C-alpha positions in Angstrom: 131.2 84.8 94.4 128.0 85.2 96.6 126.2 87.4 95.1 125.8 88.9 91.1 123.8 91.9 91.1 122.5 93.0 87.0 122.1 96.4 87.0 123.7 99.6 88.7 121.0 101.6 89.3 120.4 103.0 92.9 118.2 99.4 93.9 120.8 97.5 92.4 123.5 99.4 94.4 121.4 98.9 97.4 121.2 95.6 97.1 124.7 94.7 96.4 125.7 96.9 99.6 123.1 95.0 102.0 125.0 91.8 100.9 128.6 93.3 100.9 127.7 94.7 104.9 126.8 91.4 105.9 130.2 89.7 104.4 129.2 88.4 101.1 131.9 88.6 97.8 129.2 90.7 95.5 129.9 91.8 91.2 127.9 94.5 89.7 127.4 93.7 86.4 126.4 96.7 84.4 126.0 97.2 80.7 126.4 100.7 80.5 129.5 102.6 80.1 128.5 104.5 83.3 126.7 103.4 86.7 123.5 105.0 87.7 120.4 103.6 85.9 117.9 106.3 86.7 120.3 108.4 88.7 123.0 109.6 85.9 124.3 113.1 84.7 125.9 114.3 81.7 127.1 116.7 79.9 124.0 117.0 77.3 124.4 120.2 75.6 127.1 122.3 75.9 130.3 121.7 77.7 130.1 122.9 81.4 126.3 122.6 81.9 125.6 119.3 83.9 122.2 117.9 83.2 120.6 115.0 85.1 119.8 112.6 82.6 116.6 111.1 84.3 115.8 111.9 87.9 116.8 115.0 89.1 115.0 116.4 92.2 115.2 113.4 94.9 112.7 113.8 98.2 112.7 110.0 98.8 116.4 109.8 98.6 117.1 112.1 101.6 114.3 110.5 103.6 114.8 106.8 102.6 114.9 104.4 105.6 117.9 102.8 103.9 119.7 105.7 102.5 119.8 107.4 105.5 121.7 104.9 107.6 124.9 104.7 105.0 127.5 106.9 105.2 127.0 108.6 101.9 128.4 111.8 102.9 131.6 110.6 103.7 131.8 108.9 100.2 130.8 112.5 98.4 127.2 113.0 98.6 126.1 116.5 99.4 122.1 117.6 99.6 121.1 121.1 98.4 117.7 121.8 99.7 116.3 125.2 98.0 114.2 127.7 100.5 111.0 126.1 98.6 110.3 122.6 97.3 108.0 124.0 94.6 106.6 126.6 92.8 103.2 126.5 90.8 102.9 129.5 89.1 99.2 130.8 88.1 97.7 133.1 85.4 97.4 135.8 87.5 100.6 136.5 87.9 101.1 134.6 91.1 102.8 131.6 92.3 101.8 128.6 94.8 104.4 127.6 97.1 105.5 124.2 99.0 107.1 125.7 101.6 109.1 123.5 104.1 106.3 123.5 107.0 102.7 123.4 106.5 102.2 126.6 108.0 104.2 128.2 105.9 102.4 126.8 103.0 99.2 127.5 104.2 99.8 130.9 104.2 99.6 131.0 100.2 96.3 129.2 100.4 94.0 131.9 101.3 90.6 130.3 102.6 92.3 126.7 102.3 95.1 127.0 104.9 93.6 125.4 107.4 92.3 122.7 105.4 95.8 122.0 104.4 97.1 121.9 107.7 94.3 119.4 108.9 95.3 117.1 106.0 99.5 117.1 106.3 99.5 118.1 109.7 98.4 114.7 111.3 100.8 112.7 108.8 103.9 114.5 110.4 103.6 113.5 113.6 105.3 110.4 113.3 106.5 111.0 109.3 109.7 108.9 109.5 107.5 106.0 110.9 104.4 106.0 108.2 107.6 106.3 105.1 109.1 103.7 106.7 105.4 101.7 106.2 104.8 102.7 102.9 107.9 102.4 101.6 108.1 98.4 102.2 106.3 95.8 100.9 103.1 94.4 102.4 103.5 93.4 105.8 102.6 94.0 109.1 102.8 97.8 110.0 105.0 98.9 112.8 102.2 102.2 112.6 98.7 100.8 112.2 96.4 103.4 113.0 98.5 106.1 111.2 98.9 104.1 108.0 95.0 103.5 108.5 94.7 107.3 108.6 96.9 107.9 105.5 94.8 105.3 104.0 91.6 106.8 104.3 92.7 109.7 102.5 95.6 108.1 100.1 93.2 105.5 98.4 90.7 108.1 97.1 91.4 109.8 93.7 93.5 113.2 93.9 90.3 115.1 92.3 88.1 113.8 94.8 90.0 114.3 97.8 90.8 118.0 96.6 87.7 118.9 95.2 86.1 117.7 99.0 88.7 119.1 100.8 89.5 122.6 99.2 87.5 125.3 97.9 90.0 127.4 96.2 92.0 127.2 92.6 95.3 127.6 94.7 95.0 124.8 97.0 93.4 122.2 94.3 96.0 123.3 91.8 98.7 122.7 93.7 97.4 119.2 95.2 97.2 118.0 91.3 100.3 118.8 90.3 101.8 116.9 93.2 99.2 114.0 92.3 100.4 114.1 88.9 104.1 112.5 89.6 101.6 109.3 89.9 101.1 109.0 86.1 97.9 108.3 86.3 94.2 110.1 85.5 93.4 111.7 88.6 90.1 110.7 88.8 91.8 107.2 89.9 91.8 106.0 93.1 95.4 105.6 94.8 96.3 109.0 93.2 96.2 111.0 96.1 98.7 108.8 98.1 101.3 110.3 95.8 100.1 113.8 96.6 100.3 113.1 100.5 103.7 111.5 100.6 105.6 114.7 98.5 104.0 117.1 100.2 104.3 115.5 103.5 108.4 114.8 102.0 108.6 118.4 101.3 107.6 119.4 105.0 110.0 116.6 106.5 113.6 116.8 104.6 112.4 119.0 101.9 112.7 118.0 98.0 116.6 118.1 97.7 119.1 117.7 94.9 122.8 116.4 95.3 125.5 118.9 94.5 126.7 118.4 91.0 123.7 116.1 89.9 122.3 112.8 90.5 125.4 110.8 89.3 126.7 111.7 92.8 124.1 109.7 94.7 124.9 106.7 92.5 128.7 107.5 92.7 128.8 107.6 96.6 126.7 104.3 96.9 129.5 102.7 94.3 132.5 104.5 96.4 130.9 102.6 99.6 130.3 99.2 98.0 133.8 99.4 97.0 134.9 100.1 100.4 133.3 97.2 101.5 135.2 94.8 98.8 132.5 94.7 96.4 133.3 94.8 92.7 131.5 96.5 89.9 132.5 96.1 86.1 131.1 98.4 83.4 130.1 97.6 79.6 129.0 94.1 80.6 125.9 93.4 78.6 124.0 90.4 80.4 121.8 88.7 77.6 121.6 85.5 79.4 121.8 83.7 82.8 124.1 81.1 81.0 126.6 83.8 80.4 126.9 85.0 84.4 129.6 84.1 86.5 129.2 81.2 89.1 127.5 82.7 91.9 125.1 81.5 94.7 122.4 84.0 94.2 121.7 86.5 91.2 119.9 89.9 91.6 118.5 91.5 88.5 117.6 95.3 88.8 115.7 94.8 85.8 112.1 95.2 84.6 110.0 91.8 84.2 110.8 92.6 80.3 114.4 92.2 80.5 114.1 89.6 83.2 112.0 87.5 80.7 114.4 87.4 77.8 117.6 87.0 80.4 115.9 84.1 81.8 114.1 82.5 78.7 113.2 79.0 79.0 114.7 78.7 82.7 111.2 80.2 83.6 107.9 78.2 83.8 105.1 79.3 81.0 102.8 80.0 83.6 105.5 82.8 84.9 106.4 83.8 81.7 103.1 84.5 80.9 102.5 86.5 84.0 106.0 88.6 83.5 104.2 89.5 80.4 100.9 90.7 81.7 102.8 93.1 83.8 101.8 96.8 82.3 103.9 99.8 81.8 102.6 102.9 82.4 102.7 106.2 80.6 106.0 107.9 79.2 107.8 110.7 79.4 109.2 113.4 77.1 111.7 115.3 78.3 114.1 118.5 77.3 117.1 119.6 78.7 118.1 123.2 78.2 121.3 125.4 78.7 120.4 129.0 78.9 121.9 132.2 78.9 120.2 133.6 82.0 117.7 132.3 84.5 113.9 131.9 84.0 112.4 135.0 84.1 109.3 134.1 85.8 106.4 136.4 85.9 105.8 135.0 89.4 109.1 135.9 91.1 108.8 133.3 94.0 109.3 131.0 91.3 112.9 131.6 92.2 113.2 130.3 95.4 111.9 126.7 94.5 114.1 124.0 93.0 111.1 122.4 91.2 108.5 124.2 89.3 105.0 122.4 88.2 103.6 124.3 84.9 99.8 123.4 84.4 97.9 126.1 85.8 94.2 125.0 87.2 93.9 121.6 88.5 91.0 121.0 85.7 93.8 121.7 83.2 96.1 119.2 84.8 93.4 116.6 85.0 92.7 117.0 81.2 96.4 116.6 80.7 97.3 113.6 82.4 93.6 112.0 80.6 94.7 112.7 77.4 98.3 111.0 78.1 96.5 107.9 79.3 94.2 107.7 76.6 96.6 107.6 73.9 96.4 111.5 72.8 98.4 114.5 72.4 97.6 117.4 75.2 97.1 120.7 73.6 98.5 122.2 77.0 100.5 119.4 78.8 101.4 119.2 82.8 105.2 119.8 82.9 107.5 119.1 85.5 110.5 121.7 85.4 113.9 121.3 87.5 116.1 124.4 87.7 118.9 123.2 90.0 121.8 125.9 88.9 119.9 128.5 90.7 121.1 127.0 94.0 124.2 124.4 92.7 126.9 126.8 90.8 128.4 123.7 90.0 125.8 122.6 87.1 126.6 125.5 84.8 129.4 128.4 83.7 129.1 131.6 85.7 125.7 133.6 84.5 124.7 130.3 82.7 122.0 127.9 83.9 120.9 124.2 83.0 117.0 123.6 82.9 115.3 120.4 83.1 111.4 119.5 82.5 109.4 116.9 80.9 105.8 115.9 80.6 103.6 112.6 80.1 103.0 110.9 77.1 101.6 107.7 76.1 103.9 105.1 76.5 106.2 104.8 73.4 104.7 107.9 71.8 106.3 109.4 69.2 104.3 112.7 69.6 106.9 116.0 69.8 106.2 117.3 72.6 108.9 120.3 72.3 106.9 123.1 71.1 103.9 122.7 73.5 106.8 122.3 76.7 108.4 125.3 75.7 105.3 127.0 75.3 103.9 126.2 78.7 107.3 127.8 80.0 106.8 130.8 77.9 103.3 131.0 79.4 104.5 131.4 82.7 107.8 133.1 81.5 107.8 135.1 78.8 111.1 135.9 77.3 112.1 132.1 78.2 113.1 131.4 74.4 115.4 133.9 74.1 117.5 132.6 77.1 117.8 129.4 75.3 121.6 128.8 73.9 120.5 125.2 73.1 118.6 122.3 74.0 118.8 118.1 74.1 115.4 116.3 73.5 114.6 112.9 74.8 111.6 111.5 73.6 110.6 107.5 75.1 112.2 105.8 72.4 115.8 107.8 73.4 115.2 107.1 76.9 114.6 103.3 76.4 117.8 103.1 74.2 119.5 105.2 76.7 118.4 102.8 79.5 116.1 99.9 78.5 114.8 99.9 81.9 112.3 103.0 81.1 110.2 100.6 78.6 108.6 103.1 76.2 110.0 105.9 78.4 108.1 104.7 81.9 110.5 106.1 84.4 108.7 104.0 87.3 109.4 100.6 86.3 105.8 100.0 85.6 102.3 101.3 86.3 101.8 102.2 90.0 97.8 101.6 89.8 96.7 99.8 93.3 96.6 96.3 91.4 100.6 96.4 90.4 101.2 98.3 93.7 101.0 95.4 95.7 101.9 92.7 93.9 104.7 94.0 91.9 105.6 92.2 89.2 104.0 89.0 90.6 102.8 88.0 93.8 106.3 86.5 94.4 107.3 90.1 94.8 111.1 89.9 94.4 111.4 86.0 94.0 110.8 83.5 90.9 110.8 80.1 90.2 114.4 79.7 90.3 115.2 80.0 94.0 118.7 81.8 93.6 117.1 84.4 91.3 115.6 87.7 92.3 114.2 90.9 91.0 115.3 93.9 92.9 114.5 96.8 90.5 111.4 99.6 90.5 109.2 96.9 89.4 109.1 95.6 92.9 107.4 97.1 95.8 107.6 99.8 96.8 107.8 101.1 93.2 109.5 103.9 91.6 111.8 106.3 93.1 115.5 106.9 94.1 115.4 105.4 97.5 116.9 101.9 97.1 114.3 100.1 99.4 113.6 98.0 96.1 117.1 96.6 96.3 117.0 96.6 100.0 114.3 94.3 100.7 115.4 92.0 97.4 118.8 91.7 99.3 117.6 91.1 102.6 115.4 87.8 100.6 118.7 87.0 98.9 120.8 86.9 102.2 118.2 84.6 104.1 118.7 82.2 101.3 122.3 82.5 101.4 122.2 82.0 105.3 120.1 78.7 105.0 123.2 77.2 103.1 
């Protein structure tokens, strides 16, 4: 065997495909009974209701420089793009929409419309090229001037950029909600970059999701890998390097905690110590609902969006994210909600609906956020609770039990601050002191998100080693 890949998340499968396309014999070992890692779907509530277990909306998957060149459409992957990427309802009964173009979005921002176009427009002149530079480890960029322009804004804190760029509450709220995907306090440097990337992605390919659920991403990657001769074995828990089948290289779709446990004393003490210093970010408290009907939003335009941000004003979102970071329970948590069955009839029986939502909590938190999350939905959609048939609650501990890579409920594979963005998880990036052992998880650059780029770059490193032998 040329290569063993541990873990069948999108990064593990991407790494296996890179090697298989190069003619290598590859086997993927997955500890769970189903493949997919953070991109899985299941009937969590009632028969016929398909819920995404972790990731649900995938702007970076459809825009991924690597996934875009794979024939995944021929292996069962079909994207659905809602009319609007995002709705952000406000207490005045209206909602801000993130539309398919900057101009359409600007039309709903009043006095800040021109400022929004001025902020996003230049990034879209060569969005594909800029994204390729952003979704890569430290390197000599192909578009240095565009990247520098992005950096001047993106390296600022989201709060400071929003306050300096926008005068009205609508644009500030929209920008804060986008930046909160960073799972960092919005006064931290670099949080503006997350907002800019997600907004630009909406104006590029949109914020789509796969017909039938996130599982379809994993299934299409697996089917393509198998068509290349790759093998996948589920229910194969790997606890030690010594139990692996013989292979020339091993790639681990694991976070540093699992990697250190797997390698044990095979790693030098200094490297184990560096791995132990890797920081995990806030966790997610998630709820899935089976509903008797669609969410009764006060602002009807919310029904045009696949994703809805529930957080009110920028100030409220800033407070919510600061509380989670400080280890406290937010009274009004910022809630990220997905309503795929409005656009994908395969997700629920006729007339019924599935909804997915989560809020940020301290890593490993035992806070029960169910009532607070449902209160936030009810705030913008009175009567929501009356439509609940049943719910499935996933606190951080349950997330980690389901997928050990979600340490303490961290869905990003580790804290995404500036320090851990460029040297992730150590300065070796994808490499380890063991020459034939590599890391290919979201704990490597470019970090969290379903895009496969971590697996792609790790596999490129491994492939160079194989070609030297």
